Every structure is written in structure tokens, then in C-alpha cells.
KOLTI-257514 format. One record per residue: residue number from 1; residue in one letter; x, y, z of N, C-alpha, C in turn. Coordinates in pm, whole numbers. Layout:
residues N
NODE  NUM  A  X  Y  Z  X  Y  Z  X  Y  Z
...
end
This chain:
residues 282
NODE  1  M  -10997  1862  5645  -11044  1850  5508  -10941  1783  5418
NODE  2  I  -10813  1798  5453  -10707  1739  5371  -10721  1588  5368
NODE  3  D  -10746  1528  5485  -10765  1383  5491  -10886  1340  5409
NODE  4  E  -10993  1418  5415  -11113  1387  5339  -11085  1393  5188
NODE  5  K  -11006  1490  5148  -10971  1502  5006  -10887  1384  4961
NODE  6  Q  -10793  1343  5042  -10708  1229  5007  -10791  1101  5000
NODE  7  R  -10884  1084  5093  -10971  965  5091  -11057  963  4965
NODE  8  F  -11111  1079  4930  -11194  1088  4811  -11112  1052  4687
NODE  9  Y  -10991  1107  4678  -10903  1078  4564  -10872  929  4554
NODE  10  E  -10835  868  4665  -10798  727  4664  -10916  637  4624
NODE  11  K  -11035  670  4675  -11153  591  4640  -11188  607  4493
NODE  12  L  -11183  730  4444  -11217  755  4304  -11112  694  4211
NODE  13  Q  -10987  703  4249  -10879  645  4169  -10895  494  4159
NODE  14  G  -10928  430  4269  -10950  286  4265  -11073  249  4186
NODE  15  F  -11174  332  4196  -11301  304  4128  -11288  309  3976
NODE  16  V  -11217  407  3922  -11211  421  3776  -11140  305  3708
NODE  17  Q  -11061  231  3784  -10993  117  3724  -11091  6  3688
NODE  18  S  -11214  16  3737  -11314  -85  3705  -11395  -48  3580
NODE  19  F  -11364  65  3518  -11440  111  3403  -11424  23  3279
NODE  20  A  -11301  -23  3258  -11266  -89  3131  -11364  -198  3088
NODE  21  P  -11397  -296  3175  -11485  -404  3130  -11623  -358  3086
NODE  22  S  -11668  -244  3136  -11803  -198  3102  -11809  -120  2972
NODE  23  I  -11695  -69  2926  -11700  11  2803  -11613  -44  2691
NODE  24  S  -11537  -152  2717  -11451  -205  2612  -11456  -356  2609
NODE  25  T  -11429  -410  2491  -11425  -555  2471  -11292  -611  2519
NODE  26  G  -11277  -741  2510  -11153  -805  2555  -11030  -757  2482
NODE  27  D  -11046  -715  2357  -10930  -666  2281  -10921  -513  2282
NODE  28  G  -10994  -449  2375  -10980  -306  2395  -11065  -217  2309
NODE  29  Q  -11156  -275  2229  -11243  -193  2143  -11359  -136  2223
NODE  30  W  -11403  -18  2185  -11518  45  2250  -11643  -36  2221
NODE  31  T  -11723  -61  2323  -11844  -142  2305  -11956  -64  2235
NODE  32  V  -11946  68  2235  -12045  150  2164  -12007  154  2017
NODE  33  K  -12099  113  1932  -12072  106  1788  -12143  215  1709
NODE  34  G  -12253  266  1762  -12327  366  1689  -12460  398  1754
NODE  35  F  -12547  463  1679  -12682  497  1725  -12782  407  1653
NODE  36  I  -12886  369  1723  -12987  283  1663  -13123  352  1666
NODE  37  D  -13200  334  1557  -13334  392  1554  -13438  282  1574
NODE  38  I  -13565  319  1571  -13672  222  1599  -13685  117  1489
NODE  39  Y  -13622  144  1375  -13627  47  1265  -13506  -48  1268
NODE  40  K  -13429  -38  1377  -13311  -122  1400  -13199  -95  1299
NODE  41  N  -13192  29  1253  -13080  73  1172  -12974  134  1263
NODE  42  I  -12849  100  1237  -12739  151  1319  -12659  253  1238
NODE  43  Y  -12640  371  1297  -12565  478  1232  -12431  492  1305
NODE  44  T  -12322  494  1231  -12189  498  1293  -12165  631  1364
NODE  45  I  -12074  629  1460  -12041  747  1540  -11931  827  1472
NODE  46  S  -11942  957  1477  -11837  1044  1426  -11715  1037  1518
NODE  47  I  -11598  1061  1461  -11474  1064  1540  -11459  1196  1614
NODE  48  D  -11551  1290  1593  -11546  1421  1657  -11529  1406  1808
NODE  49  T  -11431  1475  1864  -11397  1457  2006  -11510  1497  2100
NODE  50  K  -11588  1599  2064  -11698  1642  2150  -11807  1535  2156
NODE  51  I  -11833  1473  2042  -11934  1367  2038  -11887  1246  2118
NODE  52  V  -11763  1203  2093  -11707  1088  2164  -11708  1113  2315
NODE  53  S  -11666  1233  2356  -11658  1266  2497  -11795  1260  2564
NODE  54  K  -11896  1315  2497  -12030  1317  2556  -12087  1177  2569
NODE  55  I  -12066  1093  2468  -12117  956  2475  -12047  877  2584
NODE  56  L  -11917  895  2598  -11843  829  2706  -11898  871  2842
NODE  57  E  -11924  1000  2856  -11978  1051  2982  -12113  988  3014
NODE  58  I  -12200  980  2914  -12332  918  2933  -12317  770  2964
NODE  59  H  -12222  705  2894  -12199  562  2911  -12156  529  3054
NODE  60  L  -12076  616  3113  -12018  588  3245  -12099  647  3361
NODE  61  F  -12194  735  3332  -12263  805  3439  -12332  713  3540
NODE  62  P  -12400  605  3497  -12463  517  3597  -12364  462  3699
NODE  63  Q  -12242  430  3653  -12141  379  3746  -12092  489  3840
NODE  64  I  -12076  608  3787  -12033  721  3871  -12138  751  3977
NODE  65  L  -12264  745  3938  -12373  766  4033  -12373  660  4142
NODE  66  K  -12347  536  4104  -12339  428  4203  -12224  450  4300
NODE  67  F  -12109  494  4247  -11993  523  4331  -12028  630  4435
NODE  68  A  -12096  736  4391  -12132  844  4482  -12223  793  4593
NODE  69  E  -12324  715  4557  -12418  663  4656  -12349  571  4756
NODE  70  E  -12259  487  4709  -12190  392  4798  -12093  460  4893
NODE  71  N  -12050  581  4858  -11952  651  4940  -12008  774  5011
NODE  72  G  -12141  784  5015  -12203  890  5093  -12205  1027  5029
NODE  73  Y  -12211  1032  4897  -12216  1160  4827  -12339  1169  4737
NODE  74  A  -12391  1288  4724  -12495  1317  4626  -12428  1392  4511
NODE  75  I  -12472  1364  4390  -12417  1434  4274  -12511  1547  4234
NODE  76  V  -12455  1666  4222  -12530  1782  4176  -12480  1816  4037
NODE  77  L  -12569  1814  3939  -12534  1847  3802  -12540  1998  3782
NODE  78  P  -12461  2052  3690  -12462  2197  3667  -12597  2244  3615
NODE  79  E  -12637  2362  3658  -12766  2417  3618  -12766  2460  3472
NODE  80  H  -12648  2493  3420  -12637  2537  3281  -12523  2464  3212
NODE  81  Q  -12528  2454  3081  -12433  2374  3005  -12289  2419  3021
NODE  82  N  -12268  2549  3032  -12131  2601  3038  -12081  2621  3180
NODE  83  Y  -12153  2568  3278  -12111  2584  3417  -12001  2484  3454
NODE  84  Y  -11917  2525  3548  -11815  2439  3607  -11865  2393  3744
NODE  85  P  -11840  2270  3784  -11780  2159  3709  -11887  2071  3647
NODE  86  D  -11844  1962  3583  -11940  1867  3526  -12021  1800  3635
NODE  87  L  -11954  1766  3746  -12019  1698  3857  -11973  1759  3989
NODE  88  S  -12068  1787  4077  -12035  1831  4213  -12074  1719  4308
NODE  89  F  -11975  1664  4378  -11999  1561  4479  -12018  1630  4614
NODE  90  V  -12135  1614  4672  -12167  1680  4799  -12191  1573  4905
NODE  91  N  -12116  1580  5014  -12129  1483  5122  -12269  1493  5184
NODE  92  V  -12339  1380  5190  -12478  1383  5238  -12486  1410  5388
NODE  93  Q  -12381  1383  5464  -12381  1408  5608  -12326  1545  5644
NODE  94  D  -12242  1600  5557  -12184  1732  5582  -12171  1804  5448
NODE  95  S  -12268  1888  5418  -12272  1954  5287  -12159  2053  5266
NODE  96  R  -12082  2079  5370  -11965  2167  5352  -11856  2097  5274
NODE  97  I  -11863  1965  5270  -11762  1888  5199  -11809  1865  5055
NODE  98  K  -11746  1937  4963  -11782  1927  4823  -11656  1904  4738
NODE  99  F  -11672  1826  4633  -11562  1804  4539  -11610  1833  4397
NODE  100  A  -11529  1907  4324  -11558  1935  4184  -11489  1829  4100
NODE  101  V  -11565  1765  4013  -11508  1662  3925  -11547  1694  3781
NODE  102  D  -11447  1715  3698  -11468  1738  3555  -11432  1613  3477
NODE  103  F  -11517  1578  3385  -11495  1461  3300  -11410  1504  3180
NODE  104  K  -11293  1440  3162  -11201  1479  3056  -11163  1359  2970
NODE  105  T  -11167  1379  2839  -11122  1275  2747  -11027  1336  2646
NODE  106  T  -10932  1257  2600  -10839  1303  2498  -10781  1182  2426
NODE  107  Y  -10726  1205  2308  -10673  1095  2229  -10520  1103  2215
NODE  108  R  -10461  987  2196  -10316  979  2178  -10277  1037  2041
NODE  109  L  -10159  1097  2037  -10108  1153  1912  -10020  1049  1843
NODE  110  V  -10062  1004  1728  -9990  899  1657  -9850  945  1617
NODE  111  R  -9837  1070  1578  -9708  1122  1532  -9612  1151  1646
NODE  112  Y  -9664  1156  1770  -9580  1185  1887  -9607  1081  1995
NODE  113  P  -9546  965  1984  -9570  858  2082  -9545  906  2225
NODE  114  G  -9637  869  2314  -9625  909  2453  -9694  1040  2485
NODE  115  Y  -9753  1103  2383  -9821  1231  2403  -9967  1220  2359
NODE  116  C  -10050  1307  2417  -10192  1312  2380  -10227  1454  2337
NODE  117  N  -10350  1473  2294  -10394  1603  2246  -10419  1703  2358
NODE  118  G  -10427  1656  2482  -10451  1745  2595  -10596  1784  2608
NODE  119  F  -10625  1869  2706  -10762  1912  2734  -10756  2038  2818
NODE  120  T  -10871  2101  2838  -10877  2220  2921  -10915  2183  3064
NODE  121  L  -10879  2269  3157  -10899  2241  3299  -10988  2344  3367
NODE  122  G  -11072  2407  3290  -11161  2507  3347  -11110  2649  3326
NODE  123  S  -11194  2744  3355  -11162  2885  3334  -11068  2940  3441
NODE  124  H  -10989  3040  3402  -10912  3116  3502  -10969  3257  3510
NODE  125  G  -11097  3268  3477  -11164  3398  3479  -11232  3429  3611
NODE  126  E  -11353  3484  3605  -11422  3542  3720  -11429  3449  3840
NODE  127  Y  -11485  3328  3824  -11504  3242  3941  -11373  3189  3998
NODE  128  F  -11268  3184  3912  -11137  3138  3959  -11066  3248  4038
NODE  129  I  -11083  3371  3994  -11018  3485  4060  -11093  3524  4187
NODE  130  N  -11224  3539  4173  -11309  3572  4287  -11371  3443  4339
NODE  131  R  -11314  3386  4442  -11353  3254  4489  -11492  3251  4553
NODE  132  E  -11556  3367  4567  -11693  3372  4618  -11795  3392  4507
NODE  133  S  -11748  3408  4384  -11836  3434  4271  -11921  3312  4236
NODE  134  K  -12040  3336  4187  -12130  3229  4142  -12148  3232  3990
NODE  135  K  -12064  3309  3921  -12076  3321  3777  -12017  3198  3708
NODE  136  N  -12100  3127  3633  -12058  3010  3554  -12001  2897  3638
NODE  137  I  -12043  2886  3762  -11997  2779  3849  -12114  2735  3938
NODE  138  Q  -12123  2607  3967  -12237  2555  4041  -12237  2603  4186
NODE  139  F  -12123  2593  4252  -12103  2648  4386  -11978  2736  4381
NODE  140  P  -11966  2837  4466  -11845  2918  4466  -11719  2832  4477
NODE  141  Y  -11615  2871  4408  -11493  2792  4398  -11437  2754  4535
NODE  142  K  -11446  2848  4629  -11387  2824  4760  -11459  2716  4840
NODE  143  E  -11584  2683  4800  -11660  2582  4873  -11616  2440  4840
NODE  144  Y  -11541  2424  4733  -11494  2289  4696  -11364  2257  4771
NODE  145  V  -11364  2142  4834  -11244  2096  4907  -11134  2060  4809
NODE  146  G  -11173  2008  4692  -11075  1969  4591  -11137  1976  4453
NODE  147  H  -11049  1992  4353  -11092  2002  4213  -11021  1891  4134
NODE  148  F  -11098  1797  4084  -11042  1677  4022  -11083  1663  3875
NODE  149  C  -10998  1594  3802  -11030  1550  3667  -11045  1398  3670
NODE  150  L  -11154  1349  3614  -11173  1207  3592  -11156  1188  3441
NODE  151  G  -11046  1126  3403  -11009  1129  3262  -10996  995  3193
NODE  152  I  -11011  1001  3062  -10992  885  2976  -10902  925  2860
NODE  153  I  -10797  847  2839  -10709  865  2724  -10732  745  2632
NODE  154  Y  -10754  770  2505  -10785  662  2412  -10710  681  2280
NODE  155  S  -10714  576  2197  -10659  584  2062  -10772  588  1962
NODE  156  R  -10753  665  1856  -10850  668  1749  -10826  549  1655
NODE  157  S  -10933  502  1595  -10920  391  1502  -10843  436  1379
NODE  158  P  -10743  356  1337  -10668  391  1215  -10748  367  1089
NODE  159  A  -10856  290  1099  -10939  259  982  -11029  377  948
NODE  160  L  -11055  395  820  -11146  499  776  -11290  460  811
NODE  161  I  -11359  550  879  -11497  524  918  -11591  593  820
NODE  162  D  -11678  515  757  -11776  572  665  -11898  616  746
NODE  163  E  -11904  746  775  -12011  798  860  -12146  801  789
NODE  164  T  -12146  776  658  -12272  778  584  -12336  640  576
NODE  165  R  -12262  538  617  -12313  402  603  -12411  367  715
NODE  166  I  -12515  296  680  -12614  248  776  -12607  96  782
NODE  167  Y  -12596  42  903  -12582  -102  922  -12711  -162  976
NODE  168  P  -12746  -282  931  -12857  -354  994  -12810  -412  1126
NODE  169  L  -12903  -443  1213  -12869  -491  1347  -12785  -617  1344
NODE  170  D  -12806  -705  1246  -12731  -831  1244  -12585  -812  1203
NODE  171  E  -12546  -690  1166  -12406  -662  1132  -12336  -582  1243
NODE  172  L  -12397  -578  1360  -12343  -499  1471  -12197  -531  1499
NODE  173  Q  -12163  -659  1505  -12028  -699  1541  -11924  -660  1437
NODE  174  S  -11968  -634  1316  -11873  -600  1208  -11838  -452  1204
NODE  175  I  -11909  -370  1283  -11884  -226  1282  -11754  -195  1356
NODE  176  T  -11669  -117  1292  -11542  -79  1353  -11563  24  1463
NODE  177  S  -11505  0  1579  -11513  98  1688  -11427  219  1652
NODE  178  V  -11479  338  1677  -11404  458  1640  -11288  485  1735
NODE  179  I  -11294  431  1857  -11185  447  1954  -11159  316  2025
NODE  180  H  -11038  305  2086  -11000  181  2154  -10883  208  2248
NODE  181  D  -10844  105  2323  -10728  110  2415  -10739  226  2515
NODE  182  F  -10823  208  2614  -10851  313  2712  -10753  310  2830
NODE  183  Q  -10716  428  2874  -10645  446  3001  -10728  544  3085
NODE  184  F  -10746  510  3212  -10826  593  3302  -10737  655  3408
NODE  185  F  -10771  777  3448  -10693  843  3552  -10779  939  3632
NODE  186  V  -10732  967  3752  -10790  1072  3837  -10675  1160  3883
NODE  187  A  -10692  1290  3874  -10586  1381  3918  -10646  1513  3962
NODE  188  E  -10587  1574  4063  -10623  1711  4095  -10579  1799  3979
NODE  189  K  -10663  1889  3938  -10636  1960  3813  -10507  2044  3820
NODE  190  W  -10472  2097  3936  -10351  2177  3944  -10226  2092  3922
NODE  191  K  -10236  1963  3950  -10120  1875  3936  -10090  1838  3791
NODE  192  I  -10187  1858  3701  -10162  1823  3561  -10176  1946  3471
NODE  193  A  -10167  2064  3533  -10184  2188  3457  -10056  2227  3385
NODE  194  S  -10076  2291  3272  -9970  2356  3197  -9964  2502  3238
NODE  195  D  -9873  2576  3180  -9869  2721  3203  -9927  2795  3085
NODE  196  R  -9992  2721  2993  -10050  2782  2873  -10201  2761  2870
NODE  197  P  -10272  2852  2805  -10417  2836  2793  -10453  2712  2713
NODE  198  G  -10573  2661  2734  -10621  2550  2656  -10657  2594  2516
NODE  199  S  -10660  2501  2425  -10688  2534  2285  -10831  2583  2269
NODE  200  G  -10848  2679  2180  -10980  2726  2145  -11037  2834  2235
NODE  201  N  -10984  2851  2354  -11037  2951  2445  -10926  2998  2538
NODE  202  T  -10882  3120  2520  -10768  3171  2598  -10802  3193  2744
NODE  203  A  -10931  3184  2781  -10969  3198  2921  -10965  3066  2995
NODE  204  N  -10929  2958  2926  -10922  2826  2988  -10778  2785  3017
NODE  205  I  -10761  2712  3124  -10631  2659  3163  -10602  2533  3082
NODE  206  G  -10485  2523  3025  -10449  2406  2947  -10383  2299  3032
NODE  207  S  -10390  2176  2985  -10325  2064  3055  -10189  2036  2992
NODE  208  I  -10108  1958  3062  -9988  1903  3001  -10031  1796  2901
NODE  209  T  -9939  1749  2819  -9976  1655  2714  -9895  1525  2717
NODE  210  R  -9796  1517  2801  -9720  1392  2811  -9799  1293  2896
NODE  211  I  -9834  1179  2838  -9926  1086  2903  -9873  1035  3036
NODE  212  E  -9749  998  3042  -9692  946  3167  -9704  1049  3279
NODE  213  D  -9682  1176  3247  -9692  1281  3348  -9837  1302  3392
NODE  214  I  -9931  1290  3299  -10073  1302  3336  -10111  1191  3432
NODE  215  L  -10075  1068  3399  -10111  954  3482  -10049  962  3621
NODE  216  N  -9933  1026  3631  -9862  1036  3759  -9882  1171  3828
NODE  217  G  -9965  1258  3769  -9990  1388  3831  -9867  1475  3840
NODE  218  Q  -9787  1475  3733  -9661  1549  3735  -9663  1663  3633
NODE  219  G  -9751  1759  3657  -9760  1875  3571  -9659  1981  3608
NODE  220  M  -9669  2096  3544  -9569  2201  3563  -9572  2263  3702
NODE  221  F  -9683  2249  3774  -9694  2305  3908  -9681  2200  4018
NODE  222  S  -9665  2074  3979  -9673  1965  4077  -9565  1971  4184
NODE  223  R  -9449  2028  4151  -9341  2041  4249  -9345  2175  4320
NODE  224  L  -9425  2266  4271  -9436  2399  4331  -9547  2405  4436
NODE  225  G  -9662  2345  4403  -9774  2346  4495  -9894  2420  4438
NODE  226  E  -10010  2394  4497  -10135  2450  4446  -10139  2602  4458
NODE  227  S  -10074  2657  4559  -10077  2803  4577  -10009  2874  4460
NODE  228  W  -9902  2814  4407  -9835  2871  4290  -9925  2862  4167
NODE  229  F  -9995  2751  4153  -10090  2734  4044  -10198  2842  4050
NODE  230  D  -10255  2862  4168  -10359  2964  4185  -10305  3103  4153
NODE  231  D  -10189  3136  4208  -10131  3268  4190  -10102  3295  4043
NODE  232  Y  -10043  3197  3976  -10007  3214  3835  -10130  3240  3748
NODE  233  W  -10233  3154  3763  -10349  3164  3674  -10443  3279  3712
NODE  234  M  -10441  3321  3838  -10517  3441  3874  -10457  3565  3810
NODE  235  N  -10327  3562  3786  -10256  3678  3734  -10206  3659  3591
NODE  236  Y  -10254  3556  3525  -10206  3527  3390  -10227  3646  3296
NODE  237  G  -10117  3690  3235  -10123  3800  3138  -10150  3936  3197
NODE  238  K  -10147  3949  3330  -10179  4077  3395  -10054  4149  3446
NODE  239  I  -9946  4076  3468  -9824  4134  3524  -9725  4161  3411
NODE  240  S  -9669  4279  3410  -9568  4316  3310  -9432  4332  3376
NODE  241  F  -9328  4303  3299  -9192  4321  3350  -9101  4368  3238
NODE  242  K  -8986  4422  3277  -8891  4473  3179  -8787  4366  3149
NODE  243  T  -8766  4337  3022  -8668  4237  2980  -8528  4298  2985
NODE  244  E  -8427  4213  2961  -8289  4260  2959  -8267  4362  2848
NODE  245  N  -8348  4354  2744  -8336  4449  2632  -8412  4578  2658
NODE  246  G  -8479  4584  2774  -8555  4703  2807  -8698  4703  2758
NODE  247  D  -8739  4592  2696  -8877  4581  2648  -8971  4549  2764
NODE  248  I  -9095  4595  2752  -9197  4562  2851  -9280  4445  2798
NODE  249  R  -9289  4339  2878  -9358  4218  2832  -9448  4165  2944
NODE  250  K  -9566  4118  2903  -9656  4055  2999  -9609  3914  3030
NODE  251  I  -9632  3870  3153  -9590  3737  3195  -9695  3635  3153
NODE  252  T  -9656  3546  3062  -9746  3441  3014  -9678  3304  3012
NODE  253  N  -9573  3289  3091  -9512  3157  3107  -9461  3142  3250
NODE  254  L  -9451  3019  3294  -9421  2993  3435  -9281  3034  3474
NODE  255  A  -9184  3017  3384  -9046  3053  3417  -9035  3201  3451
NODE  256  D  -9096  3287  3370  -9092  3431  3397  -9165  3463  3527
NODE  257  F  -9276  3393  3551  -9354  3420  3672  -9276  3382  3798
NODE  258  I  -9212  3267  3796  -9132  3224  3912  -9018  3321  3937
NODE  259  A  -8953  3365  3830  -8844  3462  3845  -8897  3593  3903
NODE  260  Y  -9013  3637  3857  -9073  3761  3905  -9108  3751  4053
NODE  261  R  -9160  3635  4095  -9200  3615  4234  -9081  3577  4324
NODE  262  G  -8966  3553  4265  -8849  3515  4343  -8853  3371  4389
NODE  263  G  -8917  3284  4313  -8926  3142  4347  -8807  3063  4297
NODE  264  D  -8813  2932  4317  -8704  2842  4279  -8727  2788  4139
NODE  265  L  -8650  2838  4042  -8664  2795  3904  -8629  2648  3885
NODE  266  N  -8549  2593  3975  -8512  2452  3963  -8633  2358  3974
NODE  267  L  -8739  2407  4033  -8858  2324  4048  -8934  2307  3917
NODE  268  I  -8903  2392  3819  -8974  2380  3691  -8880  2368  3571
NODE  269  V  -8752  2382  3593  -8661  2392  3478  -8669  2270  3387
NODE  270  S  -8685  2150  3444  -8691  2031  3359  -8814  2033  3271
NODE  271  R  -8926  2084  3322  -9048  2094  3242  -9029  2195  3129
NODE  272  V  -8969  2309  3163  -8950  2413  3063  -8857  2365  2952
NODE  273  L  -8748  2299  2992  -8654  2249  2893  -8719  2144  2804
NODE  274  R  -8800  2057  2865  -8867  1954  2787  -8961  2017  2685
NODE  275  R  -9031  2120  2728  -9124  2188  2637  -9048  2245  2517
NODE  276  K  -8934  2307  2543  -8857  2366  2435  -8798  2260  2343
NODE  277  L  -8750  2152  2401  -8691  2045  2321  -8793  1976  2233
NODE  278  K  -8917  1972  2281  -9025  1907  2206  -9097  2004  2113
NODE  279  G  -9047  2125  2106  -9107  2221  2015  -9245  2266  2055
NODE  280  G  -9268  2271  2186  -9397  2319  2233  -9475  2214  2309
NODE  281  S  -9446  2084  2295  -9515  1981  2371  -9459  1978  2511
NODE  282  Q  -9540  1924  2604  -9493  1919  2743  -9487  1777  2789
end
């Protein structure tokens, strides 16, 4: 299965590099300008990340479906909106071979060059802990050979977008794209994971935020291995230890967890130091 996972990763990684021409112009602007009604009125798109993410997903889905068909996979969509993952790739010749692929988008941080806003990597709750559970997941976690993120990093338009303005069809080219300059990546989610929850939901695993590390799959667990990632997030906030001052504290960071398990702190020290030096960024 390891060889199959590596083949799937390499094919998907090569495939996403072909996305740019289909969703962006020659100067990197998003080709989607807004919504059109039957009267040929165009309404501009909100900069809201959830809206942008969903439209990007819809925009790219036909290509993703073609990729699956050409490589012998069927795509199974989640039965419910909050189910993990966004896409389940199931091998048509051997249904035991399944890959979870989550679609992730995030924007660059203007005030922190080289960093992005990050994203969540799925829950570390019931289905993550109990790998046979079917709660909020399309197939039990253990049935997936690999768990991948198919991601897009983009820049927001610096221009003010008037979301109340309506454009006629003949002014389509004059509409400012709300996002531009796309970077595409594929990564196993454990390789780009942080040791902190994702924003907005403490039951979600957070990603790292340094763009170079995301593109290269160099997250906080990347030198430790997937087993450490699993162990940490299965036990996040559940293990307590006594500090040097005699206080009892729950383990909610990787450095404390590695020390508790007797692991090699040198494998994460550079990440931890970077996080502290950046005031919380990774």
C-alpha cells in the first residue's frame, strides 16, 4: 500500500500544476469575476474565505473528476456537509484502496511575508481516535491508505471591492478579481500539521502557516513521523504532567508531549523556536 500511496501522491502533485491556466489569466488574476443572472447582470464576489473556497472547489471539480477517471479511481462525495473528507478516491479495481482528499485554500498574510492564514486539517475527535468509527466520516479512518490536502494559496486583491455594484456583461473585463497569484500544492496532512488546534474549532487540527514549509511538507511532525502525529492528536489535552514548579498541566504542545513520551526533542526544536521567535506563527 505504501507504493500505491506514493504513486497517488506523485500523480496528484503533477496534476495540480496544470490548474493555473484554467482558473487564472496570464497575469495571475482569477478568471471568475462574479455571479451572473438571466438578465446578464454580474454581481461581484465577496472576499469571504468560505465563499472563495467553495467557488474554487466548484471551478476545479471537473478537472479533478477527469484526473480520477484517467487514473482508475471513482470519487465518492460525502453524504453530509460536515463529513470528512471532501473527496474519497476509491480504486475501481480494488475498493480497499482509498484516499481521503480535502480541498484547502488560504490567503497570504500581507503583514507577514512568507506566511499564510493557515487552515484546518480535520477533526481529532471520534473518528480520528476510533479508527473504525463512522461518525462524521465517509468511510472509517483506517480504511484510507492516505490522507491528503489538495491546496491553493492565493493573494487577496489590495483594491477595495464594491460588493454592492452590479456590472453589465460588456464590462466583464473591467471587474477586479478578488484573488490572484495562485500556488498549488499536495501534501499528506500529517506532514503539514501544527501542534495547535485550527481556528474557530478546538476539535480541529491546525496547519502550519509558513508557506515554504507547506509547499515542502515540512510541518512540526514531518521529522518525527505519522505515528507521532496520530499519538499526539489522539491524546491532545488528555495527558497531565507535573511542572518543575509542582503545578499540574495538561499537554497541549508538541515539546511537552515529546518530553513526556521520551522522544527526541531535537527533531522539533527548530520548529518550536521558530514559533516562539515569530510570536506564535510557525
